[in-house]
N, C-alpha and C positions, 0 to 999 in steps of 0.2 A: 847395471846393463852388463853382461857378460862378454867375455872376450871375442866370442864369435859375432855378436852384434855390432862390437866396435870395427871389426874386420870389414864387416858389409857397409856400415856407415863412411869409413874410409875410402872404400871401394866407390860407392857413390860419389863422395865429396872429390874423387880422384877423376873418375869419368866426366864430372860435369866440366872440366879445364882441359882433360886429353883428348875428347871428341871434337871440340873445335879447333885443338892444337893439330890434331891429326888431319883434319880437314883443309887445313891452311896449306900443311906441308904437301898433302896429295895433291892440292894444286899448283903449289909453288915449284917444287922440284920440275915436272915435266913441262913448265913453263918455263922455267932456266935452262934447260936442254932444249929449248924448240919444239917440245912437242905440243903444239896448239889445239891439236884434235883431242889427245887424252886430257886436255884442260877443260875441254866442251864436254867429253865424256864423263869426267870425274866430277864434274857439277852436279850430276843426280843423285850421288853420295853426299857431297861436302855440303848441300843445301841442310838436308836435314841435322847434319852433324852440328853445324852452326847453329839453327832453329830450335831444335827439339830441346836442347840443353836450358834455352832461355826460357821457353815455354814451362817446362818443368820448374825451374826456379821461381816462376811469378804464380804457379799453382801448389807448390810441394806443401805449403803450410795452411793450406786452405780445406776446411771440414768437407767431406763429401757431403754432399745436398742429393740424395736419393728419393726424388719425387716421381710416385708412381700412379698411375690412372687407375681408377676403379671400375671405370666405364667399360664392361664387358662388350658392348655394341662396338666401342671406337675399335677393340679389338678383333672382333669379329670382321669391322669393316678393312682392317689391315689384311686380314687372311682374305677376304673377296678380292682386295686389290691384287694380292699376290698370284690369286687364281686367274684373275682377268689378264695380267702381265704375261703369265704361262699361257694362257690359250693364244694370247697375241704372238708371243715366240714361236709356239708351233705353226699357227698360220702362216707367219713369214717365212719358218723354213719350208713349208709345203708348197707356196707361191713362186718362191725365188729359186733359181739355180746355184744361188750361192748365198750365203749370209748376208745380210745388209747391216748398215749402221743402225736402222731402227731395231733390227732383231738385237744386237748389243744393249740397244737402250732399255727394251722390254726385260732383257735379262738382268741388267743393272737395278732396274726398278724392283724386280723381284727380290733380290739382295737385299735393297733397301728396306722393303716391306718387313724382311725378316730381322734386319737391324732394329726397326722402329719396335717390333713387338718383344724384342730382347730387352731393349734401353728402357721404353716407357712402362712396362708391366712387370707387376709380381711373377716371378715364375716356380710355379709349383712344379710336382713332378709331372702331372698330366700336362701342363703348358710346356714344360721342356721337351716331352714325347711329341707334341703337336710339332714344337718349333724345329727340332731334329729331322721329323718326318719332312717340313718344307725345305731343309738345308739339304737332304739326300735327293728329294727331286730336283732340287736346283743342280746338283751335281751330275745326276742323270741327264737333265737338259743340255749342260754344257758341252758333256763328253760324247752323247749320242747324235747330239745336234749336229756334231762333226763328222766322226768314224762311221754311223750308220747312214748318213744323209748321203756322203757321195761314194760312187761305185769303189773306190779302192783308196781308203785313208793308208798312207804309208809311213807317215812320222820319218825317222831317218834312216828308212830302207832295210832295217834289219827284220821289220815284219813280212818279207817277201820270204825269206828263207825258214822262218819258224812255220809260216802258212804250207809251205812245200814239205816241210817234215811231219806235220800233222796230217797232211793228204796223203804221204807215204804209209805212215801209221795207220791211216785209217785202212789203205789198201792192203797192207802187208800183215797186219796183225800183230806187227813185233817192231822192236827198235833194231833198224839195220844199220848197215856202213853210213847209209847218208847221213845219218847223224853227227858223225865225226867227231866234233868236240863236246857237241850236246849230248854224248851217249852218257856223260858225266851228271848230267841234269835234265833229264827229260820229262819234269812232273807237270810242268805248264803243259806239253803238248800232250802228254798222257790225258791230263784234267778235261783239255778241250775235245779230244777225241773220244772220250769216255761220255762225255755230256751231249756229243753228237749223236752217239750210238743209242744211248738211254731215253733220249728227248725227243730224237726225231726230227729234231728243228729244221726249217726248211732254208736256213739263211746259208749264204757262203761260209766256208772254213774260216776266213778272217772276220767276217761280221760277227760270228757265232763267239770268235775270240773276245771280239770289241762289246758283246752283249755279256760276257762272264767278267769280264774285267769291269764294264761300267756297274755292276751291281757290287762288286769287292770294293769298289772306291767308294760308293755310297754308304755301304755299311762300315768304310773305314774312318769316315766322318762322326760315326756314334762311336767308335772307339777313341777319336781325339776329344770329344766330350768328356768321357770317363776319365781318361788320363789326366786332362786338366782339373776335373773336378776331384781326384784324388789329391792333385799336387798343391792345387791354390785354395780348394774349400770353398768355391765361389760359383753358385751355379750360372750366374749371369757371365762371367769371364770365361768359364768352361762353352757354354752357348756361342759366345763371341769367337771363342777360339776355332769351335767346328765350323762357323761360318767363314772366317778367315781363310782357314785351310780348304775349303770349297773354292776360293777363288785364287790360291797360290797357284804361279804359273806353272811350276814343276810337278803339281799335283793335276794339274788340268791336260798337262801334255802327256804326262806317263798315264794318265786313267786313259784317254784318247789311245796311246802308241799300244798296249796290251801285249807286252812280250814276258819274257820269266821273270825278269826284275821288276816287272810293274807290281808283282803279287808280294815281293819282298816287303816293300812298304807298308802293306796292311799287315804284313805277320810281324813287321817292326812295332808298328804301333799296339798291338795286342802284347807283344812283349815288353814292352814298355810299362804296359799298364801294370802286369805281374812282376815287375822289378820294383815297382815304386810302392807296393803293400807289403806288410807284413809276411814273412815266408812261414808257409806251412806246407807239410809234405805234399798235398795236393798240387798246389801252385810250382812247386820247384818241379815236379814231374811235368806238369803243362809248360814250363820253361824250358826246360830239356827238350821237350818235343818240339815246341817253337824253333829253337836254336837248330836243331838237325833239319827241320822243315826248311827253314832260311837257308844253309847252307846246302842242302841237296836241289833245292830250287834254282839257285844262280851263286854258286859259291865266290864267283868273283865279286859280290856284294859285300861280302864278308868284311874284309879290310876296310871300307868306309865305315860299316857299323861300328866295328871295334875302335877304330879310332875316335870316333865319336862318344864310345864309352869309357874308352881311356881318358879324354878329355874332362869327361864330366868325373870320373874316379879322381882324377888330379886336381880338379878345381874343389871336390869334395874333402881331399885331404888337407888343402891349402886353407881352407876355412874350418878344420879342424872338428868337422861335423861328426856327430854321433851316426852309428850306423843304423841302431834303433831296430833291427830285425829284418831290414830291407834284403831282398833278395838280390839289388844292384850294390856288388861286392867285388872287391879283388879276387874273391874264390869264383864266381862266377865268370868274370872277365878271363882267368886262366883257364877254368873250363871250355869257354868258348873258343879262345885260340888253339886249344888242343885238339877241339872237335874239328875246326876248320882246316888245321893243317893235315890230320890224320886223314882227312877225306880227300884233301890234295893230293896227299902222296899214295894212296892206295886206289882211289878211284877216278882221279882227274888230273892226273900227271901231265897229259896234254896239255891242259888248262894251265896249270903251273907252269909250265914251259913259256906258255904265251905270254902270261902276266910278268915274267921276268923279262922275256923279251922285249916289253912296251917300255920295260925300265932303261934298257941299254941300246936299243934303237936310237939311231940319230934323229932329231927332230927335222920337220922340213925345213928348206931354208927361209931364214927371214927371221926376225927377231919379233914381229907383231904380226898379229892378224891382218891380212890384206884389206879385209872389208873393213877395220876400224879406222885404217889410215885413209883408204880411199872414198868412203862414205860415212863420216862420223855423225853427220846431222839424222840420216837414218837411224842409225844405231842408236844415238841419243835418245830419239823419240819412242824408241821401243824398250827403251830402260826405266821410262816414266815412272810404271807403276810400282816400282821398287822406292820412291820417294816418297809416297804418305804412310807406307809400309814401314820405312825406317824411322820415321818420325812416330809413329806408334811404339816401334820396338824400343827406342831410345828412351822414350817417355815411361814406359811400361817398366823396363829394366830398373831404372832410377827409383821410381814408386817403390818396386817389389824389394830391391835393396834396402830401402828406409823403412820399409812396413814391418811392423810387428806382429801383424795379424798372418802373413805369410811364413810358412814353415822355410827351416835351413834348405831342405830339398827344393823347395819352388825356389829359392833364390839364387841356387848353383845352377839349375834347368835354364833359369831365365838367362844367368850370364852365359851361359852355353849358345842360347839361343842369339844373345847378341851378337858373339864371336863368329857365328856362322855365315854371315853375309862375307866375310874373308874370303871364304870359299864358293860360297852359292850364287851371291849375285855378280852381275859381271863386272869385272875390275881388273886390277893388276895382276893378279895371280893367273887369271884365266886369258888374259893377252897374250901371255908369253906360251911360245909354241912347245916348248918342253914340257912345262906343265899342263897344256893341253892336252899333250899326247899320253899323259898319266890319267886323263878322265876325271880331273880334279872337279869339272862341273856335274859330276854324277853324285856329290855330296848335298845338291839339293834334292835330290829323290829322299833322301834318307834324314835330313836336319829340318825338314819343312814342320814336323811336330814341335821341334825345339823353338822354331822361330815364331810359331803359333803362341808360345805361352807369354812372351813379354808383349807381343802386338796386341794381344787381346785384353792382356791387363793397361795396356796404353791408352786404347780406346775407350775401357771403361773409366780409367781414370781422368782422362780429357773431358769425357762426357760429364760425369758427374761431380767433378772439382769445380763445375762455373754455373751460378746461377743465372748467369746473363745468357737469354735464348740465343742471343747472334752468335755467340762462341760455340753453344750445344749445335746451333744451325750450320755453323761451318765445320765441325766435328765431322755432322752427317754428310756433308759437301764434300770433304776430304775422301770420307769412306767411299762415296760413289764415284768419285775420279779414279781412286783406285780399283774399285771394282770394275768399271769401264775399261780402262786401261790394260786390265789384267785379260780381258777375254776378248779384246781386240787389236793386240799386239802380234807382231810377225812370229813369235814363237809358237802362239797358241792360236791363230787365225790367219794361218799363210794364205787360207782361201779368199779373204777379203780384209786384208788387215789396214790400219788407218794408214800405216806408210809401210813400203816394203822395203826389206834388206836385200842385198844380193845373193840370196840363196833361192833352193828349187820349190816348187809349189808341194804341199804335203800330202797332195792326192792324185790320183791318176783316173782319167774319164774312161767310161765304157769302149767309146772309139780308139781311144790311146790303145788300151789292152788287145781290143779285138785287132788292130793294126800290127802289135808286137808278134800275137801268135801267128798271123797268117804270112807275114813277111818271112819269120823264122821256119815256118813250115815248108816255104819255097826254096829257101836260099841253100845254093852249093857250097858257099863260100862262109866268112862271115858276116854276121849282123854287128855293125859300126853303128853306135849312138852314144848318147850322154850318159851319164853315171848312173840316173834314176832307171831308166831302160834296160843298161845293161845288168842292175842288180836284180831286175824283174826276170829277165831271160837266164839269169845264172841259178836262179830258185825255179828250174821249170825242166820241161825236157828237152830244151834246146838249151842247155848250158853249154854245150861243147862250141854252139856256133857263137855265143856271145863275147863279143870284143868291145870294149873301151874305143870310142873313137877318137884318134890320134891327130894332133893339130900342129905343123910347124910354127912357132911363134915366131920365128923370123921371117919367113918367108909368106907367112899365113896361106898355107895350104893344107889341104887333108890328106894324109898318109894312109895307103893301104897296102894289104900284103899280096892281094891279087885283083884283077878286074872283076873277078866272081864276088867280091866282097860288097854288100849293099849296105848303103850309109842311110841310116834312118835318122829323120830330122822332126822332133816333136815342134812345128812351127807355131803351132798355138800357145805353147808354153812360151817359145822364143819372144812372142810380142809381150809377153807381160814381163819374163824374166830371163837372165841369162842361163845358158847351158853349161853345165860343168863336163868339160873334157879333158883329155890327157895332154899335155902340154910338152914340147921338145923342139931339140934343135937339129937333131941328126936324122938319120932314116927310121924307117919304121921299126916298132918293137915288137916281138913276138909275146914278149911277157911284160909288158909295163905296170908301172908301181902305181899303186893309188895315193901316193905321197906327192905326187908332182902333177896335181890338178889344179886347172884354172877355169873361171868363168869367163865366157865368152857373150859378149852383148850383142842384140840384132844389128846395130849399126857399125860392127868391127868389119875390114875388108875380108876377112875369113870365108864368110858366107858365099861372096862372090865366085868361090872356087867351086861350088856346085852347079854354075853353067855350063861347066864343059861335061858334065855327066849327064845320061839319060834318065828321064824320070819314068819310074815303073809303078808307081803306087802314089796316090792322092786322095786323100780326106781332107776335111773341114781343119784338123788338126795335127795330121803325120802326114808326110811326103817321104817316100823312098826313091832313093838315087842308086845308079849302077854304073 
């Protein structure tokens, strides 16, 4: 046994004891300091860290029993089941205003149908292609089932600005001053505008972006399959990785969101595919082009990707692995840093200053995110999809470290995948406002491919290491639970989540948009409304009239600059969720900051202050006061 394998074996043995210890400390420390809500929230991570090592110890020495069916009719039956549930999901989308639990169930059963095809049958190249096609359709169904269904899917509201920039690019024919910071990376806007011009597509601008991004993300799953196949040399695990990626919360959200950095995730997958194979002149040129493309598409994404690659290189060095001619090397890392810094310095100076400012600007008041403290149960419920995923990841990482069939590169990528939840899953690092201000949550956009490696291996290991049908059935049920929770939580399904968090709905209705435009066109003063409405108006011809609605949190009254200012209330949204407003204790602020916003619920006394105003506009969903 060589020195490298000994190191991997010792790491496996260490993790078996270290993971439960970390779980115990993660629950004990908050309990000691009286943060009982954090104990509840941390349990979604602690449970798999206790359970998964125990499961692995039970199965680690069992020889895999890969029993496969030769009955082609059973495979055809599963494909027919997939097509049936696909039809059901489309029918449910068509007849209901919002997605329903039955829709989530239909999509889950589509995923289970694909899972059974992978696990129960031999996967030739032809079979793998058919399975990949089903996964790609699954991705499109999940993504387009939201952003093409609703009038205006908004995500976290950045989409308003990007739609406005594409609109101006189409009208002007050039990148004008309204691009501001995005002058440094307009490729996404150019791509969308070019596609609209060439295709003559009839969709609105934002839905054209959704259409394009859906295609890109469906193709990305094929890229993930190729990457895992190169790393692990196992066709089934590669297909499982592609399937798990299609159900990843970050993949689903950014597939829906359709902004410049969404494309970077796809480019990263293709880049990794080049980095994990032997270098040739052609592949070196392609990797250079892809690196440049990622920098130009979204320069702010590169620090996250570079940090992940740095961690990978450090793990590579720690385990004394030979390079074997891979493009993934210190030379490439230095090249990528130089390209990024050069582009920032010469073409994106304003972006560079903005990034630096994000590190030195004081964080919002308070140490912990308010929603974590005030509503721990909804938060906990919306994290549960990560529990089965982490069970698969831990089992898969331990198995890969022990396996002699997996090459060293596969082992270190699996280790990076196991480390990724520290930054990507909701946890202590994301609860601190200072770290949240640094956008650490964005690691999820770029680390999902590393997460897929141990998760797919864990699912494979758990299913094939047991001959007991009950255990195999339990594994499939665990996957189904993960799939169902991944598509129905409030991060990916704010239209109809199983349990709501205190956050705005991720889409606007046609009636809301009509009201915004009508009132803004009539207003002589400010249009004052919640955060989402103002973000919409700021990315329009009415941007000079947009002003966040200010509330005096002590006296519970609204503040206006003049009596000409119109207060616009999304009353239908307020019935379902709180509205995000600017909070202060003093007089009206002409330039309020986004850093002091609070959610105001329907039952708060603030809304009674509207009774002293005159109602000038009313619809089922929006009311205007002056």
